[in-house]
ROFI-586059 format. One record per residue (C-alpha): residue in three letters; x, y, z. Coordinates in Angstrom, 2 decimals, padded with zeros to 5 digits. Example, Ala and Ser with C-alpha at 12.3 -4.5 7.8 and 13.67 -1.06 7.14 Angstrom:
// residues 2
<pt ALA; <012.30; -004.50; 007.80>>
<pt SER; <013.67; -001.06; 007.14>>
END
This chain:
// residues 282
<pt MET; <098.08; 030.75; 041.95>>
<pt ARG; <095.47; 031.59; 039.33>>
<pt ILE; <092.97; 034.22; 040.54>>
<pt ALA; <089.95; 035.46; 038.58>>
<pt VAL; <088.31; 038.80; 039.38>>
<pt THR; <084.77; 039.66; 038.28>>
<pt GLY; <083.77; 043.22; 037.49>>
<pt ALA; <087.34; 043.81; 036.38>>
<pt ALA; <086.42; 046.78; 034.20>>
<pt GLY; <084.86; 048.61; 037.15>>
<pt GLY; <086.46; 050.83; 039.74>>
<pt LEU; <086.64; 048.24; 042.52>>
<pt GLY; <087.33; 045.13; 040.42>>
<pt GLY; <089.91; 046.98; 038.35>>
<pt ARG; <091.76; 048.04; 041.48>>
<pt VAL; <091.79; 044.44; 042.77>>
<pt VAL; <093.18; 043.30; 039.41>>
<pt ARG; <096.02; 045.83; 039.59>>
<pt LEU; <096.88; 044.92; 043.18>>
<pt LEU; <097.05; 041.20; 042.35>>
<pt ALA; <098.93; 041.78; 039.08>>
<pt ASP; <101.76; 043.32; 041.11>>
<pt ARG; <102.42; 039.93; 042.70>>
<pt ALA; <104.85; 037.59; 040.95>>
<pt ASP; <103.12; 034.52; 042.42>>
<pt VAL; <099.69; 035.29; 040.94>>
<pt ASP; <098.27; 034.85; 037.44>>
<pt VAL; <095.26; 037.15; 037.11>>
<pt VAL; <092.17; 036.58; 034.99>>
<pt ALA; <090.10; 039.74; 034.54>>
<pt MET; <086.47; 038.77; 033.99>>
<pt THR; <084.44; 041.44; 032.18>>
<pt ARG; <081.11; 041.70; 030.38>>
<pt ARG; <082.80; 043.27; 027.37>>
<pt LYS; <086.41; 043.16; 026.21>>
<pt PRO; <088.16; 046.28; 027.57>>
<pt PRO; <090.77; 048.34; 025.68>>
<pt ALA; <094.23; 046.79; 025.87>>
<pt GLU; <095.58; 049.70; 027.91>>
<pt ALA; <092.85; 049.40; 030.56>>
<pt LEU; <094.53; 046.49; 032.36>>
<pt PRO; <098.13; 045.54; 033.25>>
<pt PRO; <099.97; 043.67; 030.47>>
<pt ARG; <100.29; 040.35; 032.33>>
<pt VAL; <096.55; 040.07; 032.94>>
<pt GLU; <094.44; 037.60; 030.95>>
<pt VAL; <090.97; 038.78; 029.94>>
<pt ALA; <087.91; 036.52; 029.98>>
<pt VAL; <084.66; 037.91; 028.61>>
<pt ALA; <081.81; 036.48; 030.67>>
<pt ASP; <078.50; 038.16; 031.38>>
<pt TYR; <076.88; 037.31; 034.71>>
<pt ALA; <073.79; 036.26; 032.73>>
<pt ASP; <075.75; 033.67; 030.70>>
<pt PRO; <076.38; 030.48; 032.77>>
<pt ALA; <078.40; 028.79; 030.01>>
<pt ALA; <080.74; 031.76; 029.62>>
<pt LEU; <081.18; 031.94; 033.39>>
<pt ARG; <082.20; 028.29; 033.53>>
<pt THR; <084.67; 028.76; 030.69>>
<pt ALA; <086.23; 031.78; 032.41>>
<pt LEU; <086.60; 029.86; 035.69>>
<pt LYS; <088.31; 026.77; 034.28>>
<pt GLY; <091.57; 026.17; 036.11>>
<pt VAL; <090.96; 029.05; 038.53>>
<pt ASP; <092.14; 028.54; 042.11>>
<pt THR; <090.46; 031.58; 043.64>>
<pt LEU; <087.64; 033.85; 042.52>>
<pt VAL; <087.32; 037.43; 043.72>>
<pt PHE; <083.62; 038.08; 043.30>>
<pt VAL; <082.47; 041.69; 042.90>>
<pt SER; <078.69; 042.08; 042.90>>
<pt SER; <076.49; 042.75; 039.92>>
<pt ASP; <074.19; 045.79; 040.01>>
<pt GLY; <070.68; 046.83; 039.00>>
<pt PRO; <067.32; 045.50; 040.18>>
<pt GLY; <067.61; 043.04; 043.05>>
<pt ALA; <065.97; 040.04; 041.36>>
<pt ARG; <068.35; 040.31; 038.40>>
<pt VAL; <071.34; 040.75; 040.70>>
<pt LEU; <070.44; 037.65; 042.67>>
<pt LEU; <070.05; 035.63; 039.46>>
<pt HIS; <073.50; 036.80; 038.33>>
<pt HIS; <075.00; 035.84; 041.68>>
<pt ARG; <073.38; 032.41; 041.56>>
<pt ASN; <074.95; 031.88; 038.13>>
<pt VAL; <078.40; 032.76; 039.47>>
<pt ALA; <078.04; 030.52; 042.53>>
<pt ALA; <076.92; 027.61; 040.35>>
<pt ALA; <079.79; 028.12; 037.91>>
<pt ALA; <082.35; 028.31; 040.72>>
<pt ALA; <081.03; 025.08; 042.21>>
<pt ALA; <080.91; 023.30; 038.83>>
<pt GLU; <084.50; 024.26; 038.05>>
<pt ARG; <085.67; 023.32; 041.56>>
<pt VAL; <087.10; 026.74; 042.37>>
<pt GLY; <089.04; 026.37; 045.59>>
<pt HIS; <088.14; 029.68; 047.23>>
<pt VAL; <085.70; 032.55; 046.65>>
<pt ALA; <086.57; 035.90; 048.22>>
<pt ALA; <083.26; 037.72; 047.84>>
<pt LEU; <082.19; 041.31; 048.29>>
<pt SER; <079.28; 041.83; 050.66>>
<pt SER; <078.11; 044.65; 052.93>>
<pt VAL; <078.23; 045.44; 056.64>>
<pt ASP; <074.44; 045.47; 056.58>>
<pt ALA; <074.03; 042.01; 055.07>>
<pt ASP; <070.75; 041.03; 056.64>>
<pt ALA; <067.48; 039.70; 055.25>>
<pt ALA; <065.66; 041.83; 057.86>>
<pt SER; <067.21; 045.09; 056.63>>
<pt PRO; <065.07; 047.66; 054.81>>
<pt PHE; <067.95; 048.18; 052.34>>
<pt CYS; <067.34; 046.18; 049.17>>
<pt TYR; <070.99; 045.35; 048.58>>
<pt ALA; <071.53; 044.29; 052.19>>
<pt VAL; <068.95; 041.57; 051.59>>
<pt THR; <070.57; 040.63; 048.28>>
<pt ASN; <074.01; 040.49; 049.89>>
<pt ARG; <072.85; 038.18; 052.66>>
<pt LEU; <071.10; 035.88; 050.19>>
<pt THR; <074.26; 035.89; 048.06>>
<pt GLU; <076.38; 034.85; 051.03>>
<pt ASP; <073.93; 032.02; 051.64>>
<pt LEU; <074.15; 030.99; 047.96>>
<pt PHE; <077.92; 030.69; 048.09>>
<pt LEU; <077.91; 028.87; 051.41>>
<pt ALA; <075.34; 026.41; 050.08>>
<pt SER; <077.44; 025.82; 046.94>>
<pt GLY; <080.09; 024.03; 048.96>>
<pt VAL; <082.89; 026.28; 047.68>>
<pt PRO; <085.15; 027.53; 050.52>>
<pt CYS; <084.44; 031.22; 051.03>>
<pt SER; <085.58; 034.45; 052.67>>
<pt PHE; <083.36; 037.53; 052.72>>
<pt ALA; <084.44; 041.16; 052.80>>
<pt ARG; <081.47; 042.98; 054.30>>
<pt ALA; <082.20; 046.55; 053.29>>
<pt SER; <080.69; 049.67; 054.77>>
<pt LEU; <079.43; 052.47; 052.49>>
<pt TYR; <082.11; 053.74; 050.14>>
<pt THR; <083.38; 057.24; 050.81>>
<pt GLU; <083.52; 057.81; 047.05>>
<pt PHE; <079.86; 056.80; 046.73>>
<pt PHE; <078.74; 059.14; 049.50>>
<pt ARG; <080.92; 061.91; 048.11>>
<pt ALA; <078.37; 062.47; 045.32>>
<pt TRP; <075.90; 063.82; 047.90>>
<pt LEU; <078.65; 065.90; 049.51>>
<pt ILE; <079.61; 067.42; 046.15>>
<pt LYS; <076.01; 068.54; 045.68>>
<pt ALA; <076.00; 069.93; 049.22>>
<pt ARG; <079.24; 071.76; 048.50>>
<pt ALA; <077.42; 073.76; 045.83>>
<pt THR; <074.27; 074.46; 047.85>>
<pt GLY; <075.66; 074.55; 051.38>>
<pt LEU; <073.13; 071.97; 052.52>>
<pt LEU; <073.34; 068.18; 052.81>>
<pt ARG; <069.63; 067.35; 052.65>>
<pt LEU; <069.06; 063.65; 053.28>>
<pt PRO; <066.59; 061.46; 055.24>>
<pt ALA; <069.12; 059.92; 057.63>>
<pt ALA; <067.92; 061.29; 061.00>>
<pt ASP; <070.75; 060.73; 063.52>>
<pt GLY; <072.07; 057.62; 061.76>>
<pt ARG; <075.82; 057.09; 061.87>>
<pt ILE; <078.00; 055.70; 059.09>>
<pt SER; <081.56; 054.40; 059.04>>
<pt LEU; <082.52; 055.45; 055.51>>
<pt VAL; <085.29; 053.36; 053.93>>
<pt ALA; <087.57; 054.16; 050.99>>
<pt ARG; <087.01; 052.02; 047.91>>
<pt ASP; <090.75; 051.36; 047.66>>
<pt ASP; <090.68; 049.91; 051.16>>
<pt VAL; <087.89; 047.52; 050.17>>
<pt ALA; <089.98; 046.48; 047.15>>
<pt ARG; <093.03; 045.84; 049.35>>
<pt ALA; <090.93; 043.75; 051.71>>
<pt LEU; <089.57; 041.62; 048.87>>
<pt ALA; <093.08; 041.16; 047.43>>
<pt ALA; <094.39; 040.12; 050.84>>
<pt LEU; <091.59; 037.60; 051.29>>
<pt ALA; <092.19; 036.23; 047.78>>
<pt VAL; <095.82; 035.29; 048.41>>
<pt GLY; <095.06; 033.72; 051.79>>
<pt GLU; <093.32; 030.56; 052.84>>
<pt PRO; <089.50; 030.57; 052.97>>
<pt THR; <088.33; 031.85; 056.34>>
<pt GLY; <084.75; 030.56; 056.15>>
<pt ARG; <083.41; 033.77; 057.68>>
<pt HIS; <082.83; 037.45; 057.06>>
<pt HIS; <085.19; 040.35; 057.74>>
<pt ASP; <083.80; 043.85; 058.38>>
<pt ILE; <085.72; 046.37; 056.28>>
<pt THR; <085.01; 049.80; 057.73>>
<pt GLY; <086.56; 053.21; 057.97>>
<pt PRO; <088.44; 054.29; 061.11>>
<pt GLU; <085.53; 056.28; 062.56>>
<pt SER; <081.76; 056.50; 062.58>>
<pt ALA; <079.92; 059.80; 062.29>>
<pt ASP; <076.38; 061.06; 061.89>>
<pt LEU; <075.60; 063.16; 058.84>>
<pt ALA; <076.08; 066.41; 060.74>>
<pt GLY; <079.59; 065.23; 061.55>>
<pt ILE; <080.22; 064.14; 057.96>>
<pt ALA; <079.05; 067.54; 056.72>>
<pt SER; <081.33; 069.24; 059.23>>
<pt ILE; <084.36; 067.28; 058.03>>
<pt ALA; <083.57; 068.15; 054.41>>
<pt ALA; <083.20; 071.84; 055.33>>
<pt GLU; <086.54; 071.79; 057.14>>
<pt VAL; <088.42; 070.07; 054.30>>
<pt TRP; <086.85; 072.15; 051.53>>
<pt LYS; <086.73; 075.38; 053.55>>
<pt THR; <083.15; 075.77; 052.36>>
<pt PRO; <080.01; 075.90; 054.53>>
<pt VAL; <078.18; 072.55; 054.50>>
<pt ALA; <075.39; 071.81; 056.96>>
<pt TYR; <073.24; 068.71; 057.34>>
<pt VAL; <069.46; 069.04; 057.15>>
<pt ASP; <067.42; 065.98; 058.04>>
<pt ILE; <064.42; 065.73; 055.72>>
<pt PRO; <061.45; 063.34; 055.80>>
<pt ALA; <061.80; 060.21; 053.68>>
<pt ASP; <058.72; 061.20; 051.66>>
<pt THR; <060.25; 064.57; 050.85>>
<pt TYR; <063.48; 062.92; 049.72>>
<pt CYS; <061.56; 060.52; 047.46>>
<pt ALA; <059.44; 063.28; 045.93>>
<pt GLU; <062.40; 065.57; 045.27>>
<pt THR; <064.56; 062.77; 043.89>>
<pt ALA; <061.78; 061.44; 041.67>>
<pt ALA; <061.39; 064.94; 040.22>>
<pt THR; <064.97; 064.73; 038.92>>
<pt GLY; <063.96; 061.83; 036.66>>
<pt MET; <065.90; 059.17; 038.52>>
<pt ASP; <065.11; 055.59; 037.52>>
<pt PRO; <062.49; 054.16; 039.95>>
<pt TRP; <064.73; 051.25; 040.96>>
<pt TRP; <067.57; 053.50; 042.01>>
<pt LEU; <065.18; 055.81; 043.84>>
<pt TYR; <063.96; 052.79; 045.78>>
<pt ALA; <067.54; 051.62; 046.38>>
<pt PHE; <068.65; 054.98; 047.79>>
<pt ALA; <065.51; 055.45; 049.86>>
<pt SER; <065.88; 051.97; 051.37>>
<pt LEU; <069.57; 052.67; 052.03>>
<pt PHE; <068.73; 055.70; 054.14>>
<pt ALA; <066.07; 053.67; 055.95>>
<pt SER; <068.85; 051.30; 057.00>>
<pt VAL; <071.07; 054.24; 058.01>>
<pt ARG; <068.26; 055.50; 060.27>>
<pt GLU; <068.27; 052.07; 061.93>>
<pt GLN; <072.01; 052.49; 062.72>>
<pt ARG; <072.95; 049.50; 060.58>>
<pt TRP; <076.15; 051.20; 059.30>>
<pt ASP; <077.40; 052.43; 062.68>>
<pt ARG; <080.23; 049.94; 062.97>>
<pt VAL; <084.00; 050.31; 063.30>>
<pt ARG; <086.14; 047.18; 063.22>>
<pt ASP; <089.85; 046.40; 062.86>>
<pt ASP; <089.42; 043.60; 060.29>>
<pt TYR; <090.99; 045.72; 057.54>>
<pt ALA; <094.14; 046.38; 059.56>>
<pt ARG; <094.47; 042.70; 060.47>>
<pt LEU; <094.08; 041.64; 056.84>>
<pt THR; <096.38; 044.22; 055.27>>
<pt GLY; <098.65; 045.54; 058.01>>
<pt ARG; <097.51; 049.07; 057.10>>
<pt SER; <095.23; 051.66; 058.67>>
<pt PRO; <092.06; 052.54; 056.74>>
<pt LEU; <091.76; 055.98; 055.17>>
<pt ALA; <089.59; 058.49; 056.98>>
<pt LEU; <086.91; 060.56; 055.25>>
<pt ARG; <089.00; 063.72; 055.45>>
<pt ASP; <091.94; 061.94; 053.77>>
<pt VAL; <089.81; 060.89; 050.79>>
<pt LEU; <088.13; 064.28; 050.41>>
<pt ALA; <091.47; 066.10; 050.62>>
<pt ALA; <093.06; 063.79; 048.03>>
<pt GLN; <090.17; 064.04; 045.57>>
<pt GLY; <089.52; 067.76; 046.02>>
END
């Protein structure tokens, strides 16, 4: 089986590449925007340079591919959606037999979160392409949220506009394992919710961090306007400020309060808990 993986130079795509490269029955094509150093990928892996903005390069990279593991683009939503449309069109043109695509638990055009809208529209693009699909709808990555916890570790306060919203944080490695498992299976034609083993509000998340790190960390709910003003003052790019602000709007709507067993059924493993990831990464 010949499996291509987009975003192969990134943390998630690179992990999927390594998981699939360990299988003797899989030939892996690592799709990247730029050619990576030789030591960055396993020796048996073929590299195909194909930018999401280059339809011809995408088609060339997908020639003879049985399955595509699609890891999302990033940046402003309109550009992301254009990139995703290019990939869907290339997969359909090259008659790829299966797309195992990354999405999010909050994949909903009615969500306030910009990427939740993009993810739902992307799912619709792939379904409309006629290519058989499976979707891994991931919850928020523990490693992503850890950046806010690291800041709180220094100050003692986790100041975010999440109200009493609950999140089932999931380890990035678990998302990679789920995508790899979907890639080697038959298309399911549906989505699979990839979540952590528990859901917690931000006070609970702060408490777990404090326990693991043996450092006081307390959650302080702040108004959304305060968060935007303080974050803008740091010089953050306006798009990312909007993305983070809209993310917390979706958290306040309890759109990430979901725990499912899809990961265990796909992989035969239990998902890592927040405390496990924090303890391992220090």
